[in-house]
N, C-alpha and C positions, 0 to 999 in steps of 0.2 A: 348645697354646701359650697361656700366660697373659700377657697384655699388662701391662707395668708401668704402673699407674695412680696409685700412691701410694707415698710414702716417709715413714716415721715416724722422727724423729730423737730419740735421747736427747740430753741436754744436758751434764751434768758429765762431763768426760773425752772427750766425743765432739764436740760443737760447739766446745768450748774446753777447754783443760787447766786446769780450775778448781780441782782438789782441793788440791794441795800449797800453792800460793801464794795461793789465793783462800779457799776455805772453811776450811781449816786455820788460816790466819792470822787470819781473822775470828773463828773460835771462840776463839782465844787472846786476841784483843783483848777479847772479851766477858767471858772469864774474869777477865782482869786488871782490867777495869772494875768487876766485881762483887766484887773483893777476894779471889778464889780463887787459891790457889797453883798449881793444876793447869795445865800446859801440855802440849799435844799436839805432840810432835816428829814429824819426818817418818816415822819407822818406826812409831811408835805410831798415827799417823793412818792409815797404810797398813793396819795390822791392823784398825782400827776400820771401815774401808770394807767389811769383810765384812758389816757391819750396815747395812741400807738405811734412810736417813732420819736427819736431824740430831738430832732430839729422841730418836729411838731409840738413836743412838750415845751420847748423854749418859747415858741410862738404863742402857745396857750397861756403860759405864765406871764408873758408880756401883755397879752390882751386883757388879762384880769388884774394887771397892775403890780405883779410881783417883781418884774424886772423892767428896766427902762427900755423904751422902744429902740429898735435897731433894724437896719435893712436885712434882707434875706442873706446877702453876702456875708455880713458879720455873724449872723446866726450859723451859717455853714462853716465859717472859719472857726468859731468857738467849738462847734461840734467836732471838727477835725482835730482840734487840740485835745478835746475830751477823749477821743478815740485813742490818741497816742498815750495819754495817761492811763487809760483802761488797759491797753496792751502791756504797759509796764507792770500794772497790778497783777495781771495774769502771769507774766514772766517771773514775777517774784513768788509765785505759788500761793497767792492769797485767795484764789477762787477755785477750789477743788470741785470735782464732779459730785453730783448728788448721789446718794445711796442707791445702788442697784443699776446705775446707768451703764457703767462699763460692762458689768456682768451681762445685762440684756443685749447690749450692742454686740458683744463677742459671741454670745449664743446664737443670735440671729445671723450674724455674718457666717459663722461656721455651718449653719444649716442652709445657706444659699439664699436667704431672704434679702431682697434689695433694700438698701438703706439710703435715706435721703434727708436733707435738712430743708426746713421750710420756716424761715424766720424773717423778722423785720430788722434785726440787728445788722450793722454794716458788715460788708464782706471782710474788711480788715480786722474788725473785732472778732468775727467768727474764725478767721484764719488763726488769730492769736490763741483763741481758746482751744482749737483743735491741736495746734502744735504743742502747746505747753501743758494741756490737761489730758489730752487723749494720746497724742503721738503722731508724728508726721505720716505714718503709714495709713492713717485714716483719711488723708486727702484722696487716696486712691480707693479706699473702701466705700466711701459715700458716692453713690451714683450721680447725685446732683447736690449742689450747694446753692439753693435758692435763697438769696439774702438781700436785704436793703431795699434800694429803690429800683429793683429790677422789674417791678410791676408798679403801675400808677397808684393803685388803691391798696392801702395796708389793712391788716387785720382790724376789725372783724370781717372785712370783705374777703371773699374766698380766693382772690386773684393769685396769691403766692402759692397756694395749694394747687390750684388749677395749672399754674405754670410748671410746678414740679412734676405733677402727674403727666403732663404733656411731654416734658423733657425725658422722662423715664419710660414712657410708653406703657404705663400700667393703668388699670381702671380702678375707680373708687371702691368697687365691691371687693377687690382683693387687697386693699390698702387700709392701714390703721394709722391714725395720728396720735402722737403723744404731746400733750399740752399742759400748761399750768394755770392759765387765766381764762376768764370769761370771754374776752376778745378772741383768744386763741381757739377756744372750744367752738365759738360761734363761726369763726372762719372755716374751721375744718368741717363743721356740720353743713355750712352753706355750700361747700365743695362736694358734698355727698359722702363724707367719710365718717366712719365710726371713730370714737375717740376715747382714750384713757387720759384722765387728768390727774397729775400729781401736784397737789397744792403746796404752797409755801406760806411764809408769814404774811406776805402781801396779798395773797389771793385766796386764803382760806375762807374768807367771808363772801366771795363772789357767788353769783347765781349760776349754778351748773345744771339747772333743770333740763333734762333730756340727754345729758352726757352718759355714755355707756357705763363707765366705771370711774369713780373718783376716790383716790387714795391719798394718804399722807405722804407717801414716797413709794418708790419701786421696791426698795428693801433688799436685804441679803438673806441667803439661806441660813447663815449662822448668826444673824442679828435678831432683834426683837421683831415681833409681828407688826406689819403695817396696819394702820387704822383705815378701815373701809368706810368711807363717808357716803357713798352712793353706789348702788349696783343694780342695773336694770336687767341683768341676765341670769340671776339666780345662781351665780358661781358658788362653788363650794368654798368653805372657809379658806381665806387667802392669808398665808403667812408672808409671802413676798410675791410680786407679780412675775409670772413666768410666760414663756411663749405659748404654752397651752391655754392660758387664760385669754390671750389675745386671739388665738384661733377660735376659742369657744364664743367670743363676742361676735366674730364674723359668721360663725355657724348659725347663730340665733336669729 
């Protein structure tokens, strides 16, 4: 029996549904500001999410002819402006936490479970989300904020998870990951972690074969029951995802 000692959280699409009305909108603001004609509509951005990392998405779009060619320094500058716009959107309260996120975070913290972040989003974007959507006290409550270019290879490579585990001094068998995408699930799996996936509008069609539990959201005790899309552990009927479910996954 492996006791649940740590939960590692992805950010974009997992903590908050940030992609469509957050990152995508901020990219378009940066493009317009720079005088570019390119705009990423909802479906285009959904396809680009197969590429992990904002600068990498721009490079991919350039390579396929969606945007004019530009040097890396220009891409980086555009991405920096995009991050500023994204922070403004968060500060305006336009990107709330997903259902059940605060509940599960607070329950885990109260029980002494180590909490960490493992994401490819930039540190500044992560800081803005924590400050405006969770609260400044969570900067101290997370044991590690592993984000951005802190490792060379992004998801689906396991590097960001391996880094977080090393920084916290915990082992994979005592840790569970929370993700929303195929790249995220594959990254956690490659790091030896069991994983719960909470899908969103962009990721509901991804292949999660092998993921321990796939649900529509974490849910609330007083809300509607979550939709269970995949369950490899024979858990009893789930109304909302609880710490007991996460422990049962590690036990199996």
